[in-house]
C-alpha positions in Angstrom: 42.9 15.8 13.0 40.8 15.0 16.1 37.0 14.8 16.0 35.0 15.2 19.2 32.8 12.3 20.0 30.5 11.5 22.9 32.5 10.7 26.1 30.8 7.4 27.0 31.2 3.7 26.6 32.4 2.9 23.1 33.9 0.5 20.7 36.3 2.3 18.4 36.9 0.2 15.3 39.7 0.6 12.8 37.9 1.0 9.5 41.0 0.5 7.5 42.2 -2.8 9.1 43.0 -5.7 6.9 40.4 -8.4 6.2 42.8 -11.1 7.5 46.4 -11.7 8.1 46.8 -12.8 4.4 44.5 -10.2 2.6 43.7 -6.5 3.0 40.2 -6.9 1.4 37.5 -9.4 0.9 36.4 -10.7 -2.5 34.4 -7.5 -3.0 37.4 -5.3 -2.4 36.2 -4.1 1.0 38.6 -3.8 3.9 38.0 -6.1 6.9 37.8 -3.1 9.3 35.0 -1.6 7.3 33.1 -4.9 7.3 33.5 -5.2 11.1 32.4 -1.6 11.6 29.2 -2.3 9.6 28.5 -5.4 11.7 29.1 -3.6 15.0 27.0 -0.7 13.9 24.1 -2.9 12.7 24.0 -4.8 16.0 24.4 -1.7 18.2 21.5 0.0 16.4 19.1 -3.0 16.5 19.9 -4.8 19.8 18.6 -3.1 23.0 21.4 -4.7 25.1 23.9 -2.5 23.2 22.0 0.8 23.4 24.5 2.4 25.7 27.6 1.4 23.6 28.6 3.8 20.8 30.3 2.4 17.7 32.9 4.9 16.5 35.3 4.2 13.6 38.5 5.8 12.6 41.3 5.0 10.2 44.2 3.0 11.6 44.7 2.1 15.3 48.3 1.3 14.5 47.8 -2.4 15.3 48.4 -3.5 11.7 49.9 -6.9 12.7 46.5 -7.7 14.3 43.8 -7.3 11.6 40.3 -6.2 12.5 41.2 -4.3 15.6 39.0 -2.5 18.1 39.5 -0.3 21.2 37.0 -0.8 24.0 36.8 2.2 26.3 34.6 4.0 28.8 35.3 7.0 31.1 37.3 6.2 34.2 37.9 2.6 33.1 40.8 0.6 31.8 40.7 0.4 28.1 41.5 -2.6 25.9 42.7 -3.1 22.3 41.6 -6.4 20.8 42.3 -7.8 17.3 42.6 -10.7 15.0 38.9 -10.9 14.5 37.0 -12.1 11.4 34.8 -9.3 10.2 31.6 -11.2 11.0 28.4 -10.7 13.0 29.5 -13.3 15.5 32.7 -11.4 16.2 30.8 -8.1 16.4 28.4 -9.7 19.0 31.2 -10.9 21.1 32.9 -7.5 21.0 29.7 -5.7 22.0 28.9 -8.3 24.7 32.3 -7.6 26.2 31.9 -3.8 25.8 28.6 -3.9 27.6 30.1 -5.9 30.5 33.1 -3.5 30.5 30.8 -0.5 30.7 28.9 -2.0 33.6 32.0 -2.7 35.6 33.4 -0.3 38.1 36.9 0.0 36.7 36.9 -1.8 33.4 37.8 -5.1 34.9 35.5 -7.9 33.6 36.0 -11.2 35.4 37.4 -13.8 32.9 34.4 -16.1 33.6 32.2 -13.4 32.2 34.2 -12.9 28.9 32.3 -13.9 25.8 34.1 -16.9 24.2 34.5 -14.8 21.0 37.0 -12.3 22.7 39.2 -14.8 24.4 42.6 -14.8 22.8 42.0 -11.5 21.1 43.4 -9.1 23.7 46.5 -7.1 22.6 46.9 -4.4 25.2 45.2 -2.7 28.1 45.5 1.0 28.9 44.8 2.8 32.2 42.4 5.7 32.0 44.0 9.2 32.1 45.3 10.0 35.5 45.5 6.4 36.8 47.6 3.3 36.6 46.2 -0.2 37.1 47.0 -2.4 40.1 
């Protein structure tokens, strides 16, 4: 049930997330999470600023009330689950910009002033890394 992936900075995207609060799929019948995963992967593969951020997708992050959900994580850092995104390139860019700042931070705490506008209001939960709690 578990698949081993690289243990580095990553955006884990729910590839089965709904397209929006009102619809599971877009007009072509593709789920929103699959569209967001495509956009994240395309940017991560073509933009040098995102070279160190892996895009990993999996079915269901269990945040079904918050469509197009991602988990931003890196070893030894606080992790975050964000959702309620439109499955667009703009959203993917904001997510990856935040993930890059998160990976560059000491503990996963990115100052609010450095948050991309596109992630503000999308945070659902933060999780301490294994063996720690956050102050």
